[in-house]
N, C-alpha and C positions, 0 to 999 in steps of 0.2 A: 517594542515588538513591531515586526514588519507586517503583521497580518495574522490570519488564522488558516490552519490546515486541518482537514480531517484525516485521521489515521484510522482505518478499519482493519480489523484482523479477523479473517475467517479461519475455519478449522483445517485447512490444508497443511500438509507437512511443510516445515520451513519457519517455525516459530521465531527462530533467531532473527530472521529478516525483519520481523516487527520490532524487535528491540533496537536493531541497527538503524532502522528508519527513524525511530523516535530519537535516538541519539544524534543523528544527522540534523533532524529538524530542530532540536534543542540548539545545536551549534549555529544554526541560521537565524536564531532569535525570532522564531514564530511561535505563536500560541498553538497548542495542539489539543484538538478535541478527539477523544478515543472512543471507538465503539468495538466491542469484542463479542463475537458469537460464542455460544456455550461450547462449541467444539474447539474454538480458539483457546479458550480457557483450559480445556483439557489437554490440547496439544502443547500448550506452553509448559504445563507441568510434566508431560511425558517426555518432551524433547529437551527441556532446559532444566527443570527442577521446580520444587514447590515455591521457591522465592521468586520465580520469573514474573508472575502476576504483579506482585508488589513492586518489583523493579520497573516493569513497564509502566504502571500507573504513576510511579514517582517521577517519570520523564514527561508527563503530559499535564495539561492544565485542567482538563475536565473529562471525567469518564461518564459516558451516557449509557443507560441500559438499553440493549438491543431491542427490547420490546416497547420502548417509548416512542411510538410513532408521532407523538405530539411534541417531541423535543425540537429545539431550535434548528438543529441540523436538517430537519425534514422540511424546511421552508426556503424558498429561493431568496427571501428577504434577509436571511442570515448571511452576513458578508464573510465569505471565506475565499481563499486564494486557490483552492483545489483540494483534491482528495487522492489519497493513496490507499489501496487495499493490498496489504502485505502480511502474509500471503493471501492470494485469492483462490478459493476453492472453485472447482467446476460448478458446484451448486450455486455459489454466489454469482459466478459469471453468467450462468444460465438465467438466473433470476433478473440480473441487470440487463442482459440482452433482450429479454422479453417484457421488461417493464413491470415485473412482479414486485411492487413495493410493499412486501409482506413483513419487513422488519426495518429497523432504523438504518442498518448498513446499506440495504438495497434502495431504501428510499432516498438516503443521502446521495447515493451514487446517481440516481435518476435526476435529482436536483442538479448535480454538477452538469450532467449532459444537457438538461433543458435550459440551464443558465449559460451554457457554452463556457464552462470553466474546465480546467484540466482534471481528468480522472485517469489515474495510472493504476492498472491492475497487474500485480506480479503473479500472473497465472501459474499455478503449480500442478502440473500433471504430466505424466509421460508413460507410454505413448498417448497421443491424442486420437480421440474418436472423430468421426465426421461431425457429430453433434458439437463437440468442443470447438472445432474449427469454425463451424458455421456461427456459433455464439461469439467467437472472437471477431469474426468478420462483421457481424451485426453491431457489436460494441464499437468497433473501429469506424464503421460507416456513420455511427452517431456522434463521433468525435472523441471517443475514448482512446487510450493508449494501452495496448497490450504489451507488457514487458515481462516475458518469461525470465526468471532469475537465473540467467546463464552466466557462468564464470567468465571473466576476462582473462583467459589463459595467457594472453600476450603480455600481461603484467607480471607473469611468473609468481603467482601467489604461493606463499609458504604455509599458510594456516587457513582453516575455515573462516576464521575472523577476517582475514585479508579479503576473502571471497565475498562474505556477507557485507563487509563495510563498503566495498566498491559497488556492489549491487544496490545498496541502500542509497549511496551517494548519487548514483546514476538516476535512481527513481526520483529523488528530491530534485535533482537538476532539471528534470523534465517539467517541473512546476515553474521554473525560471523565476524563483524568488530571490536569489542571491547569486554572486559569482559561483562558477562551477565548483562543486565539492569533490567530484570523482576524479581519479587520476587519469590524465589523457594518454592516448596512445603516443609514443614517441619512437621513431625508427632507431634501431640499434646503433647506427653510425651517424645519427643526427642528419639524415638525408633530408 
């Protein structure tokens, strides 16, 4: 294994992103610690189906209860290479932006920021309020990366899976753990 990464899943729409990030992380040979909010568990079932939770858990090395603030992920001494929140709800974004370490997801995110480790938030909402934008600015100023899961239309995706796989690969690439996984832009005429 090349290290450890935290994958956190909040209750925003886009549960497929969590599965795809877990798959890309598995291909990069990192150990994955998973934290799921209660709304994430509900959204997985609503958007993917009852088997989604089991599939996601099968792709990771350790599942941590979100209520366990004493878990290893809540300490800066626990060595991880970074964290991805996929998808990231506006509630989780706000809590991270304001330093409200009220559950393991937000505590682990705060640890990444204080330890100057990569924190990538696939923020899912549209349209955005001024509060959302200010919270995104605050997290960015602290060193986090806000990555709305926007499709790479220039790659001419044919399926939703094409879109989610590219977004997940791009998020994992931001951790700089392995050679790039995302398909790069290539001009049509090789310019």
